Every structure is written in C-alpha cells, then in structure tokens.
C-alpha positions as CSV (number, residue, x, y, z in Angstrom):
1,X,-130.1,10.8,86.9
2,X,-127.6,8.7,85.6
3,X,-124.1,9.1,86.7
4,X,-120.9,9.1,83.5
5,X,-118.9,6.4,83.2
6,X,-116.0,6.3,85.5
7,X,-113.0,6.5,82.3
8,X,-110.2,7.8,85.1
9,X,-110.6,4.8,87.0
10,X,-110.6,2.6,83.9
11,X,-107.6,4.1,82.4
12,X,-105.2,3.4,85.3
13,X,-106.5,-0.7,84.9
14,X,-106.0,-0.4,81.0
15,X,-102.5,1.1,80.6
16,X,-100.9,-1.0,82.8
17,X,-102.5,-4.5,80.8
18,X,-100.7,-2.7,77.7
19,X,-97.2,-2.3,79.5
20,X,-97.3,-5.7,80.1
21,X,-98.6,-7.6,77.5
22,X,-95.7,-5.2,75.1
23,X,-93.7,-6.6,77.2
24,X,-94.3,-9.8,77.0
25,X,-94.6,-9.4,72.6
26,X,-90.7,-8.0,73.3
27,X,-89.1,-11.1,75.0
28,X,-90.6,-13.3,72.6
29,X,-88.9,-11.5,69.9
30,X,-86.0,-11.2,72.0
31,X,-86.2,-15.1,72.8
32,X,-87.2,-15.7,68.8
33,X,-84.4,-13.7,67.5
34,X,-81.8,-15.7,69.8
35,X,-82.7,-19.1,69.0
36,X,-82.5,-18.5,65.4
37,X,-79.3,-16.9,66.1
38,X,-78.3,-19.7,67.5
39,X,-79.7,-22.4,65.3
40,X,-77.9,-20.5,62.4
41,X,-74.4,-20.9,64.0
42,X,-75.3,-24.1,64.6
43,X,-75.9,-24.7,61.2
44,X,-73.0,-23.3,60.6
45,X,-70.6,-25.5,62.3
46,X,-72.5,-28.4,61.3
47,X,-71.6,-27.4,57.5
48,X,-67.8,-26.7,58.1
49,X,-66.2,-29.3,56.5
50,X,-63.2,-30.7,58.4
51,X,-59.8,-31.9,56.9
52,X,-56.8,-33.6,58.7
53,X,-53.0,-32.5,57.3
54,X,-50.4,-34.9,58.0
55,X,-47.1,-33.6,57.1
56,X,-43.4,-34.3,58.3
57,X,-41.5,-31.5,60.3
58,X,-38.1,-31.4,58.0
59,X,-37.1,-27.8,59.6
60,X,-38.6,-24.8,61.0
61,X,-38.8,-22.8,58.1
62,X,-41.0,-25.4,56.6
63,X,-43.0,-25.6,59.6
64,X,-43.7,-22.3,60.1
65,X,-44.4,-22.3,56.0
66,X,-47.6,-25.2,56.5
67,X,-48.8,-23.8,60.0
68,X,-49.1,-19.9,58.1
69,X,-51.1,-21.2,54.7
70,X,-53.4,-23.2,57.3
71,X,-54.3,-20.5,59.6
72,X,-54.6,-17.6,56.3
73,X,-56.8,-20.6,54.4
74,X,-59.2,-20.8,56.6
75,X,-59.6,-17.3,57.3
76,X,-60.9,-17.2,53.8
77,X,-62.4,-20.2,53.4
78,X,-64.5,-20.3,57.2
79,X,-66.6,-23.4,55.6
80,X,-63.3,-25.6,55.7
81,X,-61.3,-26.3,59.0
82,X,-57.9,-27.8,59.0
83,X,-56.6,-29.6,61.7
84,X,-53.0,-31.0,61.2
85,X,-50.3,-33.0,62.8
86,X,-46.7,-32.1,62.5
87,X,-44.3,-34.7,63.6
88,X,-41.4,-33.5,65.1
89,X,-40.1,-36.8,65.9
90,X,-35.8,-37.4,64.7
91,X,-36.5,-40.4,62.4
92,X,-37.2,-41.6,59.2
93,X,-40.9,-40.2,58.3
94,X,-41.8,-42.8,56.5
95,X,-42.2,-44.9,59.8
96,X,-44.1,-42.3,61.2
97,X,-46.6,-42.8,58.5
98,X,-46.4,-46.4,59.3
99,X,-47.8,-45.9,62.6
100,X,-50.5,-43.5,61.2
101,X,-51.3,-46.2,58.9
102,X,-51.8,-48.9,61.3
103,X,-53.8,-46.9,63.5
104,X,-56.2,-45.7,60.6
105,X,-54.9,-42.3,60.9
106,X,-53.2,-41.0,57.6
107,X,-55.5,-38.0,57.3
108,X,-57.2,-36.5,54.2
109,X,-54.2,-34.3,52.9
110,X,-50.9,-36.2,53.4
111,X,-47.2,-35.2,52.8
112,X,-45.2,-38.1,51.1
113,X,-41.7,-38.3,49.8
114,X,-42.7,-41.3,47.4
115,X,-46.5,-42.1,46.5
116,X,-46.4,-45.2,44.7
117,X,-46.1,-47.7,47.3
118,X,-49.3,-46.3,49.0
119,X,-50.8,-45.9,45.9
120,X,-50.4,-49.4,45.0
121,X,-51.4,-50.2,48.6
122,X,-54.9,-48.3,47.8
123,X,-54.4,-45.9,50.9
124,X,-54.7,-42.7,48.2
125,X,-57.0,-40.9,45.6
126,X,-56.5,-39.2,42.7
127,X,-55.7,-35.6,42.4
128,X,-57.9,-33.8,39.9
129,X,-56.8,-32.4,36.9
130,X,-57.8,-29.4,37.8
131,X,-54.9,-29.5,40.6
132,X,-52.9,-31.7,38.9
133,X,-52.2,-28.8,35.7
134,X,-51.2,-26.4,37.7
135,X,-47.5,-27.5,38.6
136,X,-44.7,-29.1,37.2
137,X,-44.1,-32.3,38.9
138,X,-46.5,-34.8,39.7
139,X,-46.5,-38.5,40.6
140,X,-48.5,-41.1,38.5
141,X,-49.0,-44.5,39.0
142,X,-50.9,-46.8,36.7
143,X,-52.2,-43.7,35.0
144,X,-53.6,-41.6,37.5
145,X,-52.0,-38.7,39.7
146,X,-51.3,-39.6,43.3
147,X,-49.3,-36.6,44.0
148,X,-48.5,-33.2,43.4
149,X,-45.3,-31.5,43.7
150,X,-45.2,-28.9,46.7
151,X,-42.0,-27.4,46.2
152,X,-38.9,-27.8,44.5
153,X,-35.2,-27.4,46.8
154,X,-32.0,-28.7,46.9
155,X,-28.8,-29.2,49.3
156,X,-25.8,-27.8,48.8
157,X,-22.6,-25.9,51.1
158,X,-23.3,-22.8,53.2
159,X,-20.5,-21.3,54.4
160,X,-19.4,-18.6,56.4
161,X,-18.0,-15.8,54.1
162,X,-15.7,-13.7,56.6
163,X,-14.0,-17.0,57.5
164,X,-13.4,-17.1,53.9
165,X,-11.8,-13.8,53.4
166,X,-9.9,-14.1,56.9
167,X,-8.0,-16.7,55.2
168,X,-7.8,-15.9,51.8
169,X,-10.2,-19.0,50.3
170,X,-12.5,-19.0,47.5
171,X,-15.0,-21.2,46.3
172,X,-13.8,-24.3,44.8
173,X,-13.5,-25.5,41.2
174,X,-12.5,-29.0,42.0
175,X,-12.8,-31.4,44.5
176,X,-9.3,-31.0,45.5
177,X,-9.5,-27.3,45.8
178,X,-12.5,-28.4,48.6
179,X,-10.2,-30.5,50.1
180,X,-7.7,-28.0,50.5
181,X,-10.3,-25.7,51.8
182,X,-10.8,-28.0,55.0
183,X,-6.9,-28.3,55.2
184,X,-6.5,-24.7,55.6
185,X,-9.1,-24.1,58.1
186,X,-8.3,-27.3,60.1
187,X,-4.5,-25.5,60.6
188,X,-6.6,-22.5,61.8
189,X,-8.2,-23.9,64.2
190,X,-11.5,-24.0,62.7
191,X,-13.8,-27.5,62.5
192,X,-14.0,-27.2,58.8
193,X,-17.7,-29.4,58.0
194,X,-20.7,-29.9,60.5
195,X,-22.2,-32.8,60.4
196,X,-25.6,-33.3,63.1
197,X,-25.4,-37.7,63.3
198,X,-27.7,-37.5,65.9
199,X,-30.9,-36.6,63.3
200,X,-30.5,-39.9,61.2
201,X,-32.0,-38.1,57.7
202,X,-28.7,-35.3,58.2
203,X,-26.5,-38.3,57.2
204,X,-28.2,-38.5,53.3
205,X,-26.5,-35.3,52.8
206,X,-22.9,-36.3,52.3
207,X,-23.9,-40.3,51.3
208,X,-26.1,-39.0,48.3
209,X,-23.6,-36.3,47.5
210,X,-20.6,-38.8,46.8
211,X,-23.5,-41.2,45.7
212,X,-23.8,-38.8,42.7
213,X,-20.6,-38.0,42.0
214,X,-18.7,-41.9,42.6
215,X,-21.6,-43.7,41.6
216,X,-24.2,-42.3,39.0
217,X,-21.4,-40.2,37.3
218,X,-21.1,-43.9,35.6
219,X,-24.6,-45.4,35.1
220,X,-27.7,-43.2,36.0
221,X,-30.1,-46.1,36.3
222,X,-27.5,-47.9,39.1
223,X,-30.5,-48.5,41.6
224,X,-33.0,-50.4,38.9
225,X,-30.0,-52.3,37.9
226,X,-29.4,-52.9,42.2
227,X,-32.8,-54.2,41.9
228,X,-32.2,-56.5,38.9
229,X,-29.2,-57.7,40.7
230,X,-26.7,-56.4,37.9
231,X,-24.9,-54.5,40.0
232,X,-24.1,-54.1,44.3
233,X,-23.1,-52.6,47.2
234,X,-19.8,-54.4,47.1
235,X,-18.9,-53.3,43.9
236,X,-15.9,-50.5,42.7
237,X,-18.3,-47.7,42.1
238,X,-19.8,-47.5,45.8
239,X,-16.7,-48.3,47.5
240,X,-15.1,-45.7,46.4
241,X,-18.1,-43.7,47.5
242,X,-17.7,-44.9,51.3
243,X,-13.7,-44.1,50.9
244,X,-14.4,-40.5,49.7
245,X,-16.9,-40.0,52.7
246,X,-15.2,-41.9,55.4
247,X,-11.9,-40.0,54.3
248,X,-13.6,-36.7,55.3
249,X,-14.0,-37.9,59.0
250,X,-10.6,-39.8,59.2
251,X,-9.0,-36.9,58.2
252,X,-10.7,-34.7,61.7
253,X,-12.5,-32.3,59.1
254,X,-15.9,-33.0,60.8
255,X,-17.0,-32.2,64.4
256,X,-15.5,-34.9,66.9
257,X,-19.4,-34.6,68.9
258,X,-21.1,-35.4,65.1
259,X,-22.1,-38.8,65.8
260,X,-24.6,-37.3,69.1
261,X,-25.2,-33.1,67.2
262,X,-28.3,-32.6,66.0
263,X,-29.1,-30.7,63.0
264,X,-30.4,-27.6,65.1
265,X,-27.5,-27.7,67.1
266,X,-25.3,-26.9,64.0
267,X,-26.7,-23.4,63.5
268,X,-25.5,-22.6,66.6
269,X,-22.1,-24.0,66.2
270,X,-21.8,-21.8,62.7
271,X,-23.2,-18.9,63.9
272,X,-20.2,-19.2,67.0
273,X,-18.1,-19.7,64.2
274,X,-17.2,-23.3,65.3
275,X,-17.6,-24.9,62.2
276,X,-17.2,-23.1,58.9
277,X,-18.7,-25.7,56.3
278,X,-22.5,-27.1,56.3
279,X,-23.9,-29.5,54.0
280,X,-27.7,-28.8,54.4
281,X,-30.4,-26.7,52.5
282,X,-31.0,-23.0,52.3
283,X,-34.0,-22.9,55.2
284,X,-30.6,-23.2,57.8
285,X,-29.1,-20.0,56.5
286,X,-32.3,-18.5,58.1
287,X,-31.6,-19.9,62.0
288,X,-28.1,-18.8,61.3
289,X,-28.8,-15.4,60.7
290,X,-31.5,-15.2,63.7
291,X,-28.9,-16.3,66.1
292,X,-26.1,-13.6,64.4
293,X,-27.6,-11.0,62.1
294,X,-24.3,-10.1,61.4
295,X,-22.7,-13.2,59.5
296,X,-22.4,-13.0,55.8
297,X,-23.1,-16.8,54.5
298,X,-22.4,-17.8,51.1
299,X,-23.5,-20.9,48.8
300,X,-21.8,-23.6,46.6
301,X,-22.1,-27.1,45.4
302,X,-19.4,-29.2,46.2
303,X,-17.4,-29.8,42.5
304,X,-16.0,-33.6,41.8
305,X,-12.5,-34.2,40.5
306,X,-12.6,-33.3,37.1
307,X,-14.6,-29.9,38.0
308,X,-18.1,-31.1,37.2
309,X,-21.0,-29.4,39.5
310,X,-24.1,-31.3,40.3
311,X,-26.5,-29.9,41.8
312,X,-29.5,-31.9,43.6
313,X,-32.8,-31.0,42.2
314,X,-35.0,-32.6,45.6
315,X,-38.3,-33.6,43.8
316,X,-39.3,-35.4,46.8
317,X,-42.1,-33.6,48.8
318,X,-45.7,-34.4,47.3
319,X,-49.4,-33.6,48.6
320,X,-51.4,-36.3,48.1
321,X,-54.9,-37.4,49.5
322,X,-55.9,-40.1,51.0
323,X,-58.1,-43.2,50.2
324,X,-61.2,-42.1,52.6
325,X,-61.0,-38.3,51.8
326,X,-61.2,-39.5,48.4
327,X,-64.5,-41.7,49.1
328,X,-66.3,-38.0,50.7
329,X,-67.2,-36.3,48.4
330,X,-67.6,-32.9,50.7
331,X,-64.2,-33.8,51.9
332,X,-62.6,-34.6,48.8
333,X,-64.0,-31.2,47.1
334,X,-62.8,-29.1,50.1
335,X,-59.0,-30.8,49.5
336,X,-58.9,-29.7,46.2
337,X,-59.9,-26.6,47.3
338,X,-57.1,-26.1,49.7
339,X,-54.5,-27.3,46.8
340,X,-56.1,-24.9,43.9
341,X,-56.0,-22.2,46.7
342,X,-52.2,-23.5,47.8
343,X,-50.7,-23.1,44.4
344,X,-52.1,-19.7,44.0
345,X,-49.0,-17.4,43.1
346,X,-49.2,-14.7,46.1
347,X,-49.7,-17.7,48.0
348,X,-47.3,-19.8,46.5
349,X,-44.8,-17.8,46.3
350,X,-45.2,-16.8,50.0
351,X,-44.8,-20.5,51.1
352,X,-41.5,-20.8,48.6
353,X,-39.9,-17.9,50.6
354,X,-40.6,-19.0,54.0
355,X,-39.8,-22.3,53.3
356,X,-36.4,-21.1,51.6
357,X,-37.6,-24.0,48.4
358,X,-38.2,-23.4,44.6
359,X,-41.8,-23.0,42.9
360,X,-43.4,-25.7,40.8
361,X,-45.7,-23.3,38.8
362,X,-45.2,-20.6,36.1
363,X,-45.0,-18.0,39.5
364,X,-41.1,-16.5,39.2
365,X,-39.6,-16.2,42.2
366,X,-38.9,-12.9,43.5
367,X,-35.8,-13.4,46.4
368,X,-34.3,-10.0,48.2
369,X,-31.4,-9.2,46.1
370,X,-28.1,-10.3,48.1
371,X,-29.9,-12.9,50.0
372,X,-28.3,-16.3,50.4
373,X,-31.5,-17.7,48.7
374,X,-30.8,-15.4,45.8
375,X,-27.6,-16.7,45.9
376,X,-28.6,-20.3,46.0
377,X,-31.3,-20.2,42.9
378,X,-28.6,-18.6,40.8
379,X,-26.2,-21.3,41.6
380,X,-29.0,-24.1,41.5
381,X,-29.6,-22.6,37.7
382,X,-26.7,-22.0,36.8
383,X,-25.8,-25.4,37.5
384,X,-24.0,-28.4,34.8
385,X,-25.9,-31.2,35.9
386,X,-28.9,-31.4,38.1
387,X,-29.3,-34.8,40.2
388,X,-33.1,-35.9,41.1
389,X,-31.8,-39.5,41.5
390,X,-30.9,-40.1,45.3
391,X,-31.0,-43.2,47.7
392,X,-34.3,-43.2,49.3
393,X,-36.2,-42.4,46.1
394,X,-38.7,-45.0,44.3
395,X,-36.5,-47.4,43.5
396,X,-35.0,-48.1,46.7
397,X,-36.3,-51.3,48.8
398,X,-38.7,-49.8,51.6
399,X,-36.8,-50.2,55.4
400,X,-33.9,-50.0,53.6
401,X,-32.9,-46.6,54.1
402,X,-32.5,-46.6,57.7
403,X,-30.7,-49.5,58.0
404,X,-28.1,-48.6,55.6
405,X,-28.1,-45.0,57.0
406,X,-27.4,-46.5,60.8
407,X,-24.6,-49.1,59.1
408,X,-22.6,-45.6,57.3
409,X,-22.4,-44.6,60.6
410,X,-20.4,-47.6,62.3
411,X,-18.4,-46.8,59.2
412,X,-17.5,-43.7,60.1
413,X,-17.2,-43.5,63.8
414,X,-14.6,-47.1,62.8
415,X,-16.7,-49.8,64.2
416,X,-16.9,-51.3,61.0
417,X,-14.7,-51.2,58.0
418,X,-15.9,-49.9,54.4
419,X,-15.6,-53.3,52.8
420,X,-17.8,-55.1,55.8
421,X,-20.1,-52.2,55.8
422,X,-21.0,-52.3,52.6
423,X,-21.6,-56.1,52.7
424,X,-24.2,-55.3,55.2
425,X,-25.6,-52.8,53.6
426,X,-26.0,-55.1,50.1
427,X,-27.6,-57.8,52.1
428,X,-29.9,-55.6,53.7
429,X,-30.9,-54.2,50.3
430,X,-31.6,-58.1,49.8
431,X,-33.5,-58.3,52.9
432,X,-35.6,-55.3,52.2
433,X,-36.8,-56.5,48.9
434,X,-37.6,-59.7,50.4
435,X,-34.9,-62.0,49.5
436,X,-32.0,-64.0,51.4
437,X,-29.1,-61.8,52.2
C-alpha cells in the first residue's frame, strides 16, 4: 500500500524559502529607490547654477539688505545659488575691483560706481532690455546698457534734535545760519561736526558739498572742462571751495580726532551727544538709534550763501554683469532672473527700506510716519536743486580720487597750504589722465 505524501514536511521547507525570497525582493527594491533618490539629488545639484556676486560694504544697512536679498532669492529659486563676496576694507572700492580683475575674479554680477571704463575694456556684458526697462536709471556705453541703477540715495546733515531744542536752534536757511549753529554748539561745549577721516571715502561728503556750491554753481560742466584744459584746480572757484572747507576745521568745529576717527565710530559719538551734526547718508540713523533708542534725529541739507539748497542725488550704484557671465548662456539667464526678481515691487521696496535708499522703479516708497527716512525723502523731494555730478564720477580720471582726498586731508590737517595742495591736486589730475604735471 502506497504511503500518502508528507505535505507537512514539504511546507516546513517551502515557507522559509518564500520568506527569504520576499526579503531579498524588499532589499532589492529599497536599494533601487535609495539609489535612484541619490541619483536625483546628484542630478539636482549638477543642474544648480552658481553665480558670484561682488559688491562693496557701504554700510551695515546696505550689507544686510544685500544678504537678505540673496537668501530670499535662493529660497524661491533653489536651482540658482549665489555666492557673494563683500569687501570690508576701508579704502576706495575701485582699488579692490582692480585686484579682482588682476586675479580674474570679477564674478558674474558686480556692483559698480562708473561702469564705463569696465565696459570699454571689454569686462562687461550688456544687460537685457527686459531688466533695463524696469528702472529709470541705466548706464549706457556705445549704445548698449552695461549697468542698471541699484538704488537712488542722498547725503546731508543728520542732527541731534534734542540739542537743537535745548539751545534754541533751528534748521539753517543760509550757510551763515549754519555757521552760527556751529558757533553756538561750540560755546555750549558740544563739538558741532563729526568727521571720520580714517575712512577715506567719508571725506567725499564735505568735499563734494563745497564742490557743488562753490564750483558747479558757476559751471555744471566743470569736470569735463578740466579734462579739456579750460579750467584748473588752482582757479578761484576751487580755491574758494577749499578755503570754505578748511575754515570748518580751522575754527575747531570738527572733532579733534577726525583724522583717525572711523565712519562707524561717529555713530557712537553722536549717540553719546559728543557731536551734534554728521554729514552722512540716512543709513547712519539706524546705527545711532540702535545705540540710543531715545535719541530723536533730524535731517537737513546745508544751504549755500544765497539760501539755495542743493540735494545730492546719488545715482552711482549700478548692477552690472561681467563678460564672462554673459558668455555663459545659463549663467546669464540666471543673472537676469535674479535682477528681474530684485526689482519686483515687494522685494525692491523692502531692499530700499532696509538700506535707507530710494527706489528707481515705479514702486512708491512707504516710509514709517515720523521716521528719519520719511524726513529725508520729503527734504529730497522739496530741494530746489538736485546735483548728481560729483568728484569721482565718469568725468573724473581713474586713480584721481584717492590721491586727491589724501591731499585734501593734508590741507585740512595743516601740513599743506591751500595753494600748494590745489597745485598738487592739479598735478594729480594731469598724471591720472596720462599727461605731465
């Protein structure tokens, strides 16, 4: 008689084999998913476009605004990465850019003051019409747009309102009024004017103020005329300019340590009531208010002797793209994507508010009522004259500005006479143009 098959024994063998096969299948599927996921991540990283942004450290507010913009852009556009390099050195920004150029590291998007020389040297690529049409200020060279205005800004006097109220002072209507304010403050034991001469670029404020009121009022084209040899730094107008500037220092209206004081230290001096007036931009107000939240600040432009107010209209901050970036189709498209995003209303107005500057688009600024920035904006709009010509613009020879400011410091510190110093400045101008002094 045949024995029945022993099913129980076979099942004991088959079931473990099924579990082993199923486990192997799961492990295989897991590694396939894990591997494909890593491959996708690798593909995403490979597809990410990296841009380099080179910009100047103008002040803490400007730096914060740029960093915030980069961070927000990368969050909205993960396919684009922006590496940025901020230049902290207290020197002339163009010198730093020269070093970048020598190393072949000008980046992809670069902040420029005067793009013309860079465009003429073939270092820049043109900005797309889509981007350039968004702003009211662009920089053109040979019919192409090589820079789009980042912001509009101004310089003027930031003052301590409490000291003005305490001593019965009012904002000046003429330059004589301004001098009387300085005299009163000095008699009360308060240093009227704070100057940070350690930061060379800070010297531009007062130098350009008197250049506006004493030189440009008679000849708005003076810098071009100087290049043509029709006028000279030793002429009566620049002499008046330098004498007026020197008189502020000679009268003791400026902090004694001005030559070693930094621009940053002025915020501390004003927050402590050591100085009453700063010729600066509105961004300095944020630093002072942070140090002394109870301090009430005001703003005015120094009028000339006739009472005319000249508001500095700074249109010298441009975004440009390098020729290297323009030659790379993907990078160029990414750069234009960033700039288009940058000028979108919400992003751009937030940037201007943080950096204490004015927009160059159709977007309307909405400053907090009673804030210094609102006062600056109202004064800027109400100014009788707006001046955008200054020493250091495109009509100024390359390498002139730094040497000129150093000579001005020598005049103001008393180591050079006005006459000797102006002759030196004229020689520097000719040398910068490639001629003989």
